[in-house]
C-alpha positions in Angstrom: 8.2 -16.8 39.0 5.3 -16.1 36.7 4.9 -18.4 33.7 4.5 -15.3 31.1 4.7 -18.1 28.3 2.0 -19.6 29.4 0.1 -16.4 30.1 1.0 -15.3 26.6 -1.1 -18.2 25.0 -3.7 -17.7 27.4 -4.2 -14.6 26.2 -4.2 -15.5 22.8 -6.7 -17.9 23.1 -9.2 -15.3 24.9 -8.5 -13.1 21.7 -9.5 -16.1 19.6 -12.9 -16.6 21.8 -14.0 -13.3 21.9 -11.9 -11.6 25.4 -14.0 -12.6 28.1 -11.3 -13.4 30.0 -9.3 -10.4 28.8 -10.0 -7.9 31.5 -8.4 -10.1 34.0 -5.3 -10.5 32.1 -4.8 -6.6 31.3 -3.3 -4.1 33.8 -5.4 -1.1 34.8 -2.7 1.1 32.7 -2.4 -1.1 29.9 -0.7 0.2 26.6 -1.4 -0.5 23.2 0.6 0.2 20.0 0.3 -0.6 16.5 0.6 1.5 13.2 -0.3 5.0 14.0 -2.6 3.5 16.9 -1.3 4.7 20.4 -3.8 3.6 23.5 -3.8 3.6 27.5 -6.0 2.2 29.7 -7.5 -0.7 30.3 -10.8 0.1 28.5 -9.1 1.7 25.6 -6.9 -1.5 25.1 -10.3 -3.9 25.7 -12.5 -1.9 23.1 -9.5 -2.0 20.6 -8.9 -6.2 21.0 -12.6 -6.8 21.4 -14.4 -4.4 19.3 -16.9 -4.0 16.5 -14.4 -3.2 14.2 -11.2 -4.6 14.9 -11.8 -7.4 17.3 -13.2 -9.8 14.8 -9.3 -9.6 13.0 -8.1 -11.7 16.5 -10.8 -13.9 16.5 -10.2 -15.0 12.8 -6.8 -15.6 13.5 -4.5 -19.0 14.6 -2.8 -17.7 17.6 0.9 -19.6 17.9 5.0 -19.3 18.6 4.9 -18.1 22.2 8.3 -17.5 22.8 10.6 -14.9 24.8 11.6 -11.8 22.8 13.9 -9.8 25.6 12.0 -8.8 28.3 9.0 -9.6 26.4 7.3 -12.5 24.8 6.0 -12.7 21.2 2.7 -14.5 19.9 2.0 -15.2 16.6 -1.3 -14.5 14.8 -1.7 -16.1 11.7 -4.8 -14.9 9.3 -6.9 -17.4 7.3 -5.6 -17.4 3.6 -8.6 -15.2 2.3 -7.2 -12.3 4.5 -5.4 -10.2 3.1 -2.8 -9.8 6.0 -1.2 -12.7 6.5 -1.1 -12.2 10.0 0.6 -10.3 13.4 2.8 -10.2 15.7 2.1 -9.0 19.1 5.0 -8.2 21.8 3.2 -8.6 25.2 5.1 -6.9 28.4 3.9 -8.5 31.8 4.2 -6.6 35.2 2.7 -8.8 38.6 1.7 -11.1 36.5 -0.5 -9.2 33.9 -0.2 -7.4 30.4 1.0 -4.2 31.0 2.2 -3.2 27.3 0.8 -4.5 23.7 3.0 -4.1 20.6 1.7 -5.3 16.8 3.3 -5.3 13.9 1.7 -7.2 10.7 4.0 -9.9 9.3 5.2 -9.0 5.9 4.5 -9.0 2.9 0.8 -8.9 2.7 -0.8 -11.3 0.8 -1.7 -10.2 -3.0 -5.2 -9.5 -4.2 -6.6 -12.0 -7.0 -5.4 -10.9 -9.9 -8.2 -9.4 -12.6 -8.1 -8.4 -16.1 -6.6 -4.9 -16.5 -8.5 -1.8 -16.6 -8.7 1.1 -15.1 -11.5 1.6 -13.1 -12.8 5.6 -12.9 -11.6 5.3 -9.3 -8.2 4.7 -10.4 -8.5 6.8 -13.6 -9.4 10.3 -11.3 -6.6 9.7 -8.7 -4.0 9.6 -11.8 -5.8 12.7 -13.5 -6.0 14.4 -10.3 -2.8 14.1 -8.8 -0.7 16.8 -9.5 -4.0 19.3 -8.3 -4.5 17.0 -5.4 -0.5 17.6 -4.3 0.4 13.7 -4.9 2.2 14.5 -8.0 3.1 10.3 -9.4 6.5 9.0 -9.4 7.9 7.4 -12.7 11.0 4.9 -12.8 13.1 4.2 -15.8 16.7 2.6 -16.3 18.9 5.1 -18.4 21.3 4.3 -20.8 24.3 3.4 -18.2 21.9 1.2 -16.8 21.5 3.0 -13.5 17.7 3.3 -12.4 16.0 7.0 -12.4 13.2 8.0 -10.5 11.5 11.6 -11.0 8.4 13.3 -10.8 5.9 13.7 -13.5 3.1 16.0 -12.7 1.7 15.3 -16.6 1.0 12.0 -15.7 -2.7 11.4 -16.7 -4.8 8.2 -18.2 -5.1 7.8 -22.2 -7.3 4.7 -22.2 -8.3 1.8 -20.0 -5.1 0.0 -20.2 -2.5 2.8 -21.2 -1.1 5.7 -19.4 0.5 8.8 -20.7 2.7 11.8 -19.9 4.1 14.6 -21.6 7.9 15.4 -21.6 8.9 18.7 -22.0 12.7 17.6 -23.5 12.4 15.8 -26.4 16.1 14.8 -26.5 16.1 14.1 -22.7 17.1 11.2 -20.7 14.2 9.5 -20.3 13.0 9.6 -24.3 16.6 8.4 -25.3 16.7 5.6 -22.5 12.9 4.2 -23.5 14.2 3.6 -26.7 16.7 1.2 -25.4 14.4 0.0 -22.8 10.3 0.8 -22.5 10.3 -0.6 -19.0 8.8 1.6 -16.7 6.7 1.8 -13.1 5.0 4.8 -11.6 3.9 5.0 -8.2 1.1 7.0 -6.5 1.2 7.6 -2.6 -1.5 9.5 -1.0 -0.3 9.6 2.8 -3.4 11.0 4.3 -5.9 8.1 3.2 -2.9 5.5 2.7 -3.8 5.0 -1.0 -1.2 3.3 -2.6 -0.5 1.9 -6.3 2.0 0.7 -8.6 1.6 1.1 -12.3 4.1 -1.2 -14.3 4.4 -1.1 -18.3 6.3 -0.7 -21.4 6.8 3.1 -22.7 7.0 4.7 -26.2 7.1 7.8 -27.9 3.9 8.8 -30.0 4.3 10.1 -33.5 0.5 10.9 -34.2 -0.3 14.4 -33.9 -3.6 13.7 -33.0 -2.3 11.7 -29.6 0.3 13.8 -29.1 -2.0 16.6 -29.0 -4.2 15.0 -27.0 -2.0 14.3 -24.4 -0.7 18.0 -24.1 -4.2 19.3 -23.9 -5.1 17.1 -21.0 -2.1 17.8 -19.0 -2.1 20.0 -16.1 -1.7 23.7 -17.1 1.2 23.9 -14.8 3.0 21.5 -17.1 1.7 23.0 -19.9 3.1 26.8 -18.9 6.1 25.0 -18.8 6.1 24.2 -22.6 3.7 27.1 -24.1 5.3 26.4 -27.7 4.4 22.7 -27.2 8.3 21.7 -27.9 8.1 18.2 -26.2 6.6 14.7 -27.1 4.0 12.9 -25.7 5.1 9.3 -24.0 2.3 6.5 -23.9 2.5 3.6 -21.3 1.1 0.3 -22.2 0.4 -1.2 -18.8 1.2 -4.7 -17.8 0.3 -4.7 -14.3 -1.7 -2.4 -11.8 -1.1 -3.1 -8.0 -2.2 -1.3 -4.9 -4.9 -0.4 -2.3 -7.0 2.2 -1.3 -6.4 2.4 2.3 -5.4 1.1 5.5 -7.8 -0.5 8.1 -7.3 -2.5 11.3 -7.8 -5.6 9.1 -5.1 -4.7 6.6 -5.3 -3.1 3.2 -8.4 -1.7 1.4 -9.9 -1.9 -1.6 -6.7 -3.9 -3.4 -6.7 -4.7 -6.9 -4.2 -6.9 -8.6 -4.8 -6.0 -12.4 -2.7 -8.1 -15.0 -3.0 -7.5 -18.9 -4.7 -10.5 -20.7 -2.4 -11.7 -23.2 -3.5 -12.2 -26.7 -4.8 -15.6 -27.9 
């Protein structure tokens, strides 16, 4: 009987050392599957496991925990502490003593990026300000007067300063305005599914009383939003940001362009 546990350990060791022995371990029709990736054939799988853009991930990992997982063998790749991903799990399926199928899944959660002072970058500002025009309207979450979480799209979301966002709220007596008077804690989410860019903004919301601030938020809102309130009956809600977390996209090594911003406390 084939020692599939032993073969899995040999497979992990070969990945660690650059893949010289991999051709002899892979079936000619081997397959590889990961998030948004499906490959067929030994050559394509070898390119994924040893290529310039992807092979370094497998070489940097510590391969551990080879064990049965149903009809497959599960091995774990634990990445160095400096890597954005904690690691990966590979499920190996064998046929006639060769690896015939590989399924890769990330270990969760991903490690947070190093914390930095909260200052919105030009790139983040552009994403927020162009969100509606780019067809990626931002979501706002708050807690209503009954304690129920509420999520809604807010097409008027915009950058107000290096540490603040703002939205134009057309209904000045609506649930959002009433709710933030009791509990100002809110969160917003940006997602670009094509680029996989994902950002979460957390902070405290308040209604601007200053006429200049109110006018600034209204005028900066997308024309579509202004057209819904051409009489300017709404209010400007400003959000003092406390945290911004996210990433600009995904690569074979995990998240890229990560941010982990925190508001600086007054000394």
